[in-house]
C-alpha positions in Angstrom: 95.0 100.6 198.9 94.7 97.7 196.7 97.5 96.1 198.3 95.7 96.2 201.8 92.0 95.8 200.7 92.4 94.0 197.5 90.2 96.9 195.9 91.6 99.9 193.9 90.9 103.2 195.6 89.6 104.8 192.1 88.8 103.1 189.0 91.1 105.5 186.5 93.6 103.7 184.7 97.3 104.2 185.8 99.6 104.8 182.7 103.5 104.4 182.5 104.7 107.9 181.3 108.3 108.8 181.0 108.5 110.6 184.3 106.5 108.0 186.3 103.1 106.7 186.8 100.2 109.0 185.9 96.4 109.1 186.2 95.1 111.2 183.4 92.3 113.1 185.1 94.5 113.9 188.2 97.4 114.9 185.9 95.3 117.5 184.1 93.8 118.9 187.3 97.1 119.4 188.8 99.7 119.7 186.1 99.9 123.7 186.7 102.0 123.0 189.6 104.7 121.1 187.8 107.2 119.6 190.1 106.2 121.9 193.0 103.9 120.8 195.8 100.2 120.8 195.6 98.5 123.0 198.0 96.4 121.6 200.6 92.6 122.0 199.7 90.9 123.6 202.7 87.6 122.6 201.2 88.2 118.7 201.1 85.5 117.1 202.7 87.1 114.2 204.6 83.9 112.9 206.0 83.6 111.1 202.7 86.2 108.7 203.6 85.6 105.8 205.7 88.0 105.2 208.5 89.8 102.5 206.8 90.4 104.4 203.8 91.3 107.7 205.8 93.9 105.7 207.9 95.4 104.1 204.8 95.8 107.6 203.0 97.4 108.9 206.2 99.8 106.1 206.4 100.5 106.6 202.5 101.2 110.4 203.4 103.2 109.6 206.2 105.8 107.4 204.1 105.7 109.2 200.8 104.8 112.8 201.9 108.2 113.6 202.9 109.5 113.4 199.4 109.9 115.8 196.7 108.3 115.0 193.1 111.4 114.5 191.6 112.4 112.2 194.4 109.1 110.5 194.0 109.7 110.0 190.1 112.9 108.5 190.8 111.6 105.9 193.3 108.8 104.9 190.7 111.6 104.3 188.2 113.1 101.6 190.4 109.9 99.9 191.0 108.5 96.8 189.0 105.2 98.1 187.9 106.6 101.1 185.9 109.7 99.4 184.8 107.7 96.3 183.5 105.1 98.5 181.7 105.7 99.6 178.2 106.0 103.3 177.9 102.4 105.0 178.0 100.9 101.6 178.4 98.4 100.9 181.5 100.0 99.7 184.8 98.0 96.6 185.8 96.4 96.5 189.3 97.8 93.0 189.6 101.4 94.4 189.2 100.8 97.3 191.7 99.1 94.7 194.2 102.0 92.3 193.9 104.8 94.9 194.3 103.2 96.9 197.1 102.2 93.9 199.1 105.9 92.7 198.8 107.5 95.9 199.5 105.4 98.0 201.5 102.6 96.3 203.4 103.3 95.1 206.9 101.4 92.3 208.6 
């Protein structure tokens, strides 16, 4: 989202853990699934999303939803934001913005 709108989707920090980027609150909520897929939450209220956010999330899913957790992990290990952040350090929004604008956002 930040590479398209200039604003992050959420305020939580993203940390560079051994197996890839982690948002701590999300990690604790879903860690029980390990490297398996996370089931769709039928109770999710998508009316809370504005049309731009919904569109961006759909595009992200279309691009990355095809990959396994292990494949995504390996992909992050090749990406500059994770590679240039010290282990367990915070990945900067600027680093994410720069990388994704250069490598994924199409104008």
